[in-house]
Each structure stands twice: as structure tokens, then as C-alpha cells.
C-alpha positions, -999 to 999 in steps of 0.1 A, spaced: 789 260 -137 812 252 -167 797 258 -202 804 249 -238 794 278 -261 784 280 -297 779 315 -311 762 327 -343 758 292 -358 743 301 -392 717 277 -406 700 283 -439 665 267 -439 629 271 -447 614 290 -418 583 311 -416 545 313 -416 539 332 -448 535 313 -481 564 332 -497 586 322 -468 579 285 -474 594 288 -509 628 302 -499 657 296 -476 663 321 -448 692 323 -423 688 316 -386 716 324 -361 718 302 -331 737 309 -298 739 280 -273 752 279 -237 754 243 -226 762 231 -191 792 208 -192 819 198 -168 850 209 -187 874 200 -159 880 163 -170 888 174 -206 909 203 -194 930 183 -170 935 153 -193 936 171 -226 915 141 -239 888 147 -265 866 119 -252 858 141 -221 848 171 -242 814 181 -256 823 184 -292 809 217 -305 814 205 -341 793 174 -336 766 195 -318 766 221 -346 763 195 -374 735 177 -356 715 209 -351 720 219 -387 706 185 -398 677 188 -373 666 223 -384 670 217 -421 652 182 -423 618 198 -428 602 232 -429 594 249 -395 571 278 -391 581 294 -358 615 302 -343 600 293 -310 596 257 -324 633 258 -335 644 268 -300 624 240 -284 637 214 -309 673 225 -304 670 224 -266 654 190 -266 680 176 -289 709 189 -270 696 176 -237 685 142 -250 713 134 -274 743 150 -258 734 144 -221 735 181 -213 717 190 -180 710 227 -189 709 247 -221 702 282 -231 692 286 -267 689 319 -286 674 318 -321 677 350 -342 661 356 -376 679 384 -394 658 406 -417 625 394 -404 615 429 -395 627 456 -419 635 481 -391 654 456 -369 687 439 -376 672 407 -363 644 394 -341 646 363 -319 637 342 -289 657 328 -260 648 299 -238 665 279 -210 657 243 -204 669 216 -180 670 179 -182 
């Protein structure tokens, strides 16, 4: 299976369940693996056959920052649904990391896989 990858997409947003978290921006780091047939783009060198990682990144940033979200699990589900529905991706793996959420850990996170 071919894939298009996005690694460590940093999105600053309001995320968390505690009242103090709802008053600040925090960073999330997203990794995405998206099933995509890269052969047509690779053979033709034609952008119209590619899954544009910049367009996906911009859309996900807008999605996650449009309103506060409490759980990174909800972020992962929203991201997966958006990628499948809006970009016609048949399978996606989404990892959402929240740096600094636990003082003794560099980051905590969730990972999900979804299919169309």
C-alpha cells in the first residue's frame, strides 16, 4: 500500500478538560499515514494526481483550532473523519501527541486507524 505521510504537524489550540487548560493554547503534534495510490503522480509528475500534504495540513489546522476540544481522542476521531471524507482517503492512521501533559513524560498521546 502506498502512503502519504505527515509527521509532527504542530497545531496550537485550546485542548484539555481542566479549567486552566481552557484559557490557554497548547501544542499538539500530529502524525498521519494516509493510504494513497502514489503511482499516477509518480509516473506523470502531475500534481493533480497527488494528495497534497499542504492542503491536508492546512485543513486539519483549521479543523482543530475552530473551537475548543477537551480530549485528544476527539481530535484523533475528527482528523480521521475529515481525511477520509474530504480527501477521499480509504485508510488513515492518526497519532495525536500532547507534549508536556504529564510532567514526567515528554508527551502522551493516542493512535487510531480508520477506514472508509
